[in-house]
C-alpha positions as CSV (number, residue, x, y, z in Angstrom):
1,X,-25.6,123.3,61.1
2,X,-23.6,122.7,64.3
3,X,-25.2,119.2,64.7
4,X,-24.3,118.3,61.1
5,X,-20.6,119.3,61.7
6,X,-20.5,117.3,64.9
7,X,-22.1,114.4,63.1
8,X,-19.6,114.4,60.3
9,X,-16.7,114.7,62.7
10,X,-18.0,111.6,64.7
11,X,-18.5,109.7,61.4
12,X,-15.0,110.5,60.1
13,X,-13.6,109.3,63.5
14,X,-15.5,106.1,63.2
15,X,-14.5,105.6,59.5
16,X,-10.8,106.3,60.5
17,X,-11.0,103.7,63.3
18,X,-12.6,101.1,61.1
19,X,-10.0,101.6,58.3
20,X,-7.2,101.4,60.9
21,X,-8.6,98.2,62.4
22,X,-9.0,96.6,58.9
23,X,-5.5,97.5,57.9
24,X,-4.0,96.1,61.1
25,X,-6.1,92.9,60.7
26,X,-5.0,92.5,57.1
27,X,-1.3,92.8,58.1
28,X,-1.6,90.2,60.9
29,X,-3.5,87.8,58.6
30,X,-0.9,88.3,55.9
31,X,1.9,87.6,58.3
32,X,0.3,84.4,59.5
33,X,-0.5,83.1,56.0
34,X,2.8,84.2,54.5
35,X,4.6,81.3,52.9
36,X,8.3,80.9,53.6
37,X,10.6,82.5,51.2
38,X,14.1,81.4,50.2
39,X,15.4,84.9,50.4
40,X,13.8,85.7,53.7
41,X,16.1,85.6,56.6
42,X,14.4,84.4,59.8
43,X,17.3,85.2,62.1
44,X,20.6,86.9,62.0
45,X,23.4,86.9,64.5
46,X,26.5,89.1,64.8
47,X,29.7,88.4,66.7
48,X,28.3,85.2,68.0
49,X,29.4,81.9,69.7
50,X,27.4,78.7,69.4
51,X,28.3,75.4,71.0
52,X,27.1,71.9,70.1
53,X,27.1,69.5,73.1
54,X,26.6,65.7,73.1
55,X,24.3,63.6,75.3
56,X,26.8,63.7,78.3
57,X,27.0,67.5,78.1
58,X,30.6,67.6,76.7
59,X,31.2,70.2,73.9
60,X,31.5,68.5,70.4
61,X,32.4,71.8,68.8
62,X,32.3,75.5,69.2
63,X,31.5,77.9,66.4
64,X,32.4,81.6,66.5
65,X,31.8,84.0,63.7
66,X,31.3,87.6,62.5
67,X,27.9,87.1,61.1
68,X,25.3,84.4,60.7
69,X,22.2,84.4,58.6
70,X,19.6,81.7,58.6
71,X,17.2,81.3,55.6
72,X,13.6,80.6,56.5
73,X,12.5,78.2,53.7
74,X,15.5,76.1,53.2
75,X,17.0,76.1,56.7
76,X,20.4,76.9,55.2
77,X,22.8,78.8,57.4
78,X,25.6,81.1,56.1
79,X,28.4,82.1,58.3
80,X,30.9,84.9,57.7
81,X,34.5,84.6,59.2
82,X,33.7,81.3,61.0
83,X,36.1,79.7,63.5
84,X,35.4,76.2,64.6
85,X,37.1,74.6,67.5
86,X,36.7,70.8,67.8
87,X,38.0,68.4,70.3
88,X,39.0,64.8,69.6
89,X,38.2,61.9,71.9
90,X,41.5,62.1,73.6
91,X,41.1,65.9,74.3
92,X,43.2,67.3,71.5
93,X,42.0,70.6,70.0
94,X,41.8,71.5,66.3
95,X,40.8,74.8,65.0
96,X,39.4,75.6,61.5
97,X,39.2,79.3,60.3
98,X,37.9,80.4,56.9
99,X,36.2,83.3,55.1
100,X,32.8,81.8,54.7
101,X,30.9,78.7,55.7
102,X,27.6,77.1,54.6
103,X,25.4,74.5,56.3
104,X,22.5,73.5,54.2
105,X,20.4,72.0,57.1
106,X,20.6,71.5,60.8
107,X,23.2,68.9,61.7
108,X,24.4,68.7,58.1
109,X,27.9,69.0,57.0
110,X,29.5,72.5,57.0
111,X,31.2,73.6,53.9
112,X,34.0,76.1,54.5
113,X,35.4,78.2,51.6
114,X,37.9,80.9,51.0
115,X,41.3,80.7,52.6
116,X,40.8,77.7,55.0
117,X,43.4,77.1,57.7
118,X,43.3,74.1,60.0
119,X,45.5,74.2,63.1
120,X,46.1,71.5,65.6
121,X,47.7,72.4,68.9
122,X,50.7,70.1,69.8
123,X,50.7,67.9,72.8
124,X,53.2,65.5,74.2
125,X,51.8,62.7,72.2
126,X,51.0,64.5,69.0
127,X,52.9,67.4,67.3
128,X,51.4,70.6,66.2
129,X,50.5,71.1,62.5
130,X,48.8,73.5,60.2
131,X,46.9,72.6,57.0
132,X,45.8,75.1,54.4
133,X,43.4,74.7,51.5
134,X,40.7,76.6,49.4
135,X,37.7,74.7,50.7
136,X,36.9,72.1,53.3
137,X,34.0,69.8,54.3
138,X,33.4,69.3,58.1
139,X,30.9,66.6,59.1
140,X,30.2,67.1,62.8
141,X,28.1,64.0,63.0
142,X,30.7,61.6,61.8
143,X,33.6,63.9,63.1
144,X,35.3,64.0,59.6
145,X,37.0,66.8,57.7
146,X,37.9,66.4,53.9
147,X,38.6,68.3,50.7
148,X,39.2,67.6,47.1
149,X,41.1,70.8,46.6
150,X,44.9,71.3,46.8
151,X,46.3,71.3,50.3
152,X,49.6,72.2,52.1
153,X,50.3,70.4,55.4
154,X,53.1,72.0,57.6
155,X,54.6,70.6,60.7
156,X,58.0,70.6,62.5
157,X,58.9,67.4,60.5
158,X,58.4,69.1,57.1
159,X,55.8,70.0,54.5
160,X,53.4,67.9,52.5
161,X,51.5,69.1,49.4
162,X,48.9,67.2,47.5
163,X,45.4,67.2,46.2
164,X,42.5,66.3,48.5
165,X,42.6,64.7,51.9
166,X,40.4,63.2,54.5
167,X,40.7,62.4,58.2
168,X,38.7,61.6,61.2
169,X,39.1,63.8,64.2
170,X,39.7,60.8,66.4
171,X,42.5,59.3,64.4
172,X,46.1,60.1,64.1
173,X,46.0,59.6,60.4
174,X,45.8,62.0,57.5
175,X,45.0,60.5,54.0
176,X,46.2,62.7,51.2
177,X,44.4,61.5,48.1
178,X,46.7,62.4,45.1
179,X,49.7,64.4,43.8
180,X,51.6,64.0,47.0
181,X,54.9,65.9,47.4
182,X,56.9,65.7,50.6
183,X,59.8,67.8,51.9
184,X,61.1,66.7,55.2
185,X,63.3,68.6,57.7
186,X,66.5,66.9,58.7
187,X,66.6,65.9,62.3
188,X,69.5,67.1,64.4
């Protein structure tokens, strides 16, 4: 009787070990063969800073944000409370802040939405300005920013309102597409 109890105990340990091994093997095989899912997040960042540099090592733009999620299947990136700092060829800095941003693929354009505020720091050759809109498209490859939404452009010289604009970060030109209204401050 004692031998049967010992035998049953040893057999139950062997069965438990085999079942555990099979379960662990199944989980690892399932993870390896798991197809990417659109809803699956493959990485998440919180309170982060990312920098994109060019071939010479100079920073093209710097992206800070509260949260970043990257979707496994599509490669889309969602950013909450983004702040993008970009530098023009002549060293002038422009900052874009919004509630949310979406980039569909790596090196693709970044769509900023919510209350978008663009601010350019003033220098001796170029005055400071702010631009506000509902959404904005930033193309880091071509160094362009644009929108089709209503905008308000404020500077020391006055206020411009309109619908849509486009500009290159390396130009001193802002093209407002339609419905332009201007209010200039009198010089003293």
